[in-house]
N, C-alpha and C positions, 0 to 999 in steps of 0.2 A: 520426762524426770527423772535427772541419775538414784535411786533410792541405794545404791552401795552405800558403805560406808565409808571416809574419807580421814580415817582414825591420824594420819603425818600431817596433816595439815596445817598444823601451828607452828611446825620448823620451818624456819624460815631459807637452808641452806637444803639443795635438793641435791646436792653430794651427802650431805647428813642423813636424808632420808637415803638415798641406795647405802648407805652404810645401816642405818636400823633394820631398813631389808634384808641386808645380807646378814644380818647377826638375830632374823627373827627368825628367817627358812633355817641358815643352818641351825639353831637351839632346836626348833620341831623335827629337824633333819634328825640330828645327836642323840634328843628323847629317844625319835624313832626307832636309828641304831640298840640305843640301852636297852629297849623296854623287848628287842625281839632279839636281841646277842650279846646284851651285855655290853656295858660304858667301856667307852673307849680308852687306849692310853692317854693322859690328862695332856701330856708335852706335845704329843701329835696333836692335839685337839686343839691346844691353843695357838701352834703355831700354822696349821691349815686356818683359823678364822683368822691370824692378821696377815695374812701372805691374801688370802680373802679381802679381807678390810683395806688394806694398802693398794690391790691389783684394781676396788674399786674407785678411790680416790684419783687414781693415775687417768683411769679412763672416765672417771665422771670430769676430771679435768676437763678435757676434748670434748665431749658431750655436750657440756652446759655452755662454752664456749660462744656457740651462736646467742644464748638468748641470754648473757652477758651483752653481746655485743648491739640487740637489740635494744636495749633498756639504755646504754650512753644512746646508741643515734635516738630514740624516742624521745631521749631526754634534751638532744641538739635542736629534733624538732620543733620540740616547745619552746624552746629560741630563735629559729626561723633561718635553721641549718638543714637543709633537703641533702645535702651532699654525702652524708656515712649511707656506707652500703654493710651487708652484712656480708661473711663468708658463705658459702653454700653448698657445700662438696657434700652433704649426709641425704644419704637417700632416706630416710626417716624421716617419722612426723616434725619432726625438729627441722628439719631440711625443708621441708612442705612447707614449713612458717617462716624460714628465711626465706624462700625464696618469694612468699606468698609478701612478707616485710620488703621485700625490693622492689618489686611493684608500686605495692602504695608508697615508699617514701621517691618512686619515678612519679608516681600518676600524680602526688600533692607538689609535689617541685616544675612537674609543667603547671598544675593548678597556680600556683603561684606567681610563675612566669607570665602565665596569662592575667593575672588581677594586674599585676605591674605593668604592663604594656599596657591593658583596658584602660586603668587610671589616666596612662601618662598618657594617649591618643585623646583621651574623653575629654582630657585636659586642654589639649592641644584643641581641638575640634569649638571645646568652648571660648578658649581663649582670645581667638580669630575673629568672629563674630560681634564677639560682647568687643574688643578693641575696634570694630571698624564703627559701633552703635553708639559706643562711646565718645568718636570722635568725630561721628556725625552732628551727635547732641553739643558737644560740648562748645562746636562752630555756631551751632543756633544760637546757645546761649548765651554766647559770646560777642554774637553780630557779626561775624566772620562769615556764615553763609546766610542767608536768607531762607524764609518755609514756604520756599519754592515747589512744585509738584515734582521733582528731578530728586530734589536733598529728601524727601519725605521718603519715596520710591525709595531709594539707598535704604532709611532706618526700616523700610516696610520688609527692605526683600530681607536683610541682614538676621531680620526679627523669625521672620517667616525661617531662615536658616536654623535656627534654632529650637526655633517647632518640633521641625521636621529630629531633628537629633535625639529631642526628650522623646519624640511618640518613637521615634526608633529605635533608643535605650531600653523604654519601655518594654517595645514587641520582643528585642534581645532580651529583656527579664522573664519575659515570661515566658518563651520557650526553654530557655537556660531551668527553669523552676517545671516545666510540666504543666501548665495551666493555660498554655493557651488551647483553647476547646473549636473545634472546627464546629461549622454551622449550616451540613450541606444537605443541598438542595439541587435542580435542574437548572442549569447554567447556558442561555443560548449565547452562543458566542461573538454570534455576528452581532448581537447588539451590544452586550461584554466589549466587546473589542473594539465598536466605533465610537461606544461612549469615553474608553480609555483614551483611545485616539485626539477624538478632539479637547479632553482635557491636556493630554499631554503637547499637541500644535502652541493649543493659547498659552500655556506655560513658554513655549518656549518664543514663542512670539515677546510674549514679555519680555524674556531676556536676552532679545532685541538678535536672537540666530534663524527665525525666520525656517525652521525645518518643517518640513511637509511631508504629511503621514499617508502612505496606502495601505488599507486593509482586504483582503481577503480569506474567504473561508468555503471552504469547499468539508464535502456536500453542504450545500444550500438548508438552513434547518439544522444544521449539524449542535449537540447539543453535549456538555458534559457531566457530568456527578463530581460539583465539590461547593468550597463556602467562598459562596460569589463575591464579598468584601475582600478575605483575605488572595482568589486569585483576583481581581483588581489591582492591587496592592501589588504583587508578583509584576502584573504586565505595565503599568505601570513604575515601576523600578526600574524595568528594563528597557523602555522605550525613553525612559529621562537619561540615560546612563547612555541609549545611541545619542540622542538629539547632542546631547556635550560633549562625547568623543567624537561627533560626526564633524564634515564641515558645517559653517554655517548655508543657507540655505541649500542645503543638501535634502537629500529624501532618507526615509523610514519606512522600510517594507516589514509589514505586519501581516503573515499566516498566519490560519490554522486550519488542518486539515483530521479529519475523525473518519478514523476508519471500525473496522469489529468489534476491535482488542480495546486502541492506543486512542489517545486525542493528542494531537501532535499541536504545536506553538512557537511559532521562530521570527526572531527580530532580529535582522538585514538593515549595515548601517551605512553608509560611503566613508567610513574612516580606514584611520591606516592599519585598521585590525588589532589583534592579541599576541604579542609572540607564545611561542608555543610552551616556555617556559613556565610564563605565567596563566598561562589558561586553566589552570587546577585552584589559581594559590586568589585568581580575583574572587574567589568567592568569601574568604576569609574576609573575617571582619577590617575594617581599615586599611582597603586596597585600595585606593584609587587608582593604577591606573597611571599613566605618565605624564598625563596631565594635574598634576596635585593643586591647581589655579583652578579649577574649572568648576567648582561651587558644589561637587558632592561632601556627602558623612563620611564616605567609603564603610556604610553599613546595606545599603539597599540592597546589593546581589547577594549579601549574607542572608540579610534577611529573607530574599525570596528565597536561598534552596533553601533556608529550614522549611520555608510554609510550602514545596514542592515535596518535599519528603515524607513534611506529615499527612501528606497528599496520597502517599505511596506512588511520588511519580521521581524522575530525574530532570537534572537542567547541568548541562552542560555547554561547553563556546566549541563551536565544530569548528575543524580543520578544513583550511580552503580547500576547491574539489570534492564534502561532501557534499553528494547528490541532496537537491534540493526538494519539497515538497512542493505537487499537487497530484490534484483529482483524488487525493485515497492513498497517493503511490509517489513511489519516488521516483525520478528521472536523474541520470545525468548529466547539469546543465553546467561544470567548467571542466577543465582539464585537472589531473591531478594536482597540481601543483599548482592552480591558480594563480589567478591572474591579482600585481596588487592591490588592483583599482576595487575587489569584492570584499571588505569593509569584514567587520565584527559578525558573526553569525551567533544569536545565544537560542538554544532550542530547548522547551520546556517540556517530557514527554507526561502524560497523568493517563492511569486509568480511565477508560470511558466509560 
């Protein structure tokens, strides 16, 4: 706690404070000289104090300009304008404050842009299944369509899509708020991946994709310390993405390798792959690649990335030609350029 006196706080101008400071310090100095050597000439004393006051006001104007700019920028921010910046050329505390203010303004501008994009994207994602569901229900009510299994299956599909979107938005909210707690335990990878592959294959069959999933785990009995439910969610998202972007009737390979330090989980499909410029962007919110009509919400890979990072791991799209996992080691499986049929490969790496 600062216990030093602050007698100048009632003064509302920092320039006036500087003037009071100079007058007070000058008065003390002149009193000291008067006590030690006698009174100085009055004209000299008054002239010196006037010059000091004028000089202090000129210099104080430049010193306090960043503070005035910050005040104006803060008022503009309160009205939603985050474009204002402060000139930060000084190297003192005011300059440091100006740099911090500009960084804060940039962060607020980025957050506001993300908020606007989130609202726009969520509105779009909600409108699509709601419009489709509304059309199906209107046809049923008007008697245009009969309540046969195919029509009801379409309505159920749109309802499930809405449910997935709401669940993923809640997950994002928990992650952003830092309230997503992990329940760590020993997870048998062979059991987990087989369960996930069975669910993904059933979903692909129901969607008419007919994708087959092949699972390989090495060594037998390999396990990893993780939150089983969240790791399950990550792998499900990866398999759904692979089934959606791969060819109908194709296959998806799910491989896990655990060595002394790390656990690797890799998903490989037979699709066209991801262009190099988009390999990092696919883990951003509402990025769905080239197939915008594939039924995805564009949130699955973003959630997968955050869950993996919460585990202290990493997730990335592998470049063609990256050595494949096998037997706890890596071997060169393809040439450096990689054939076009190699598809998309996404690898999750977790501490074992």
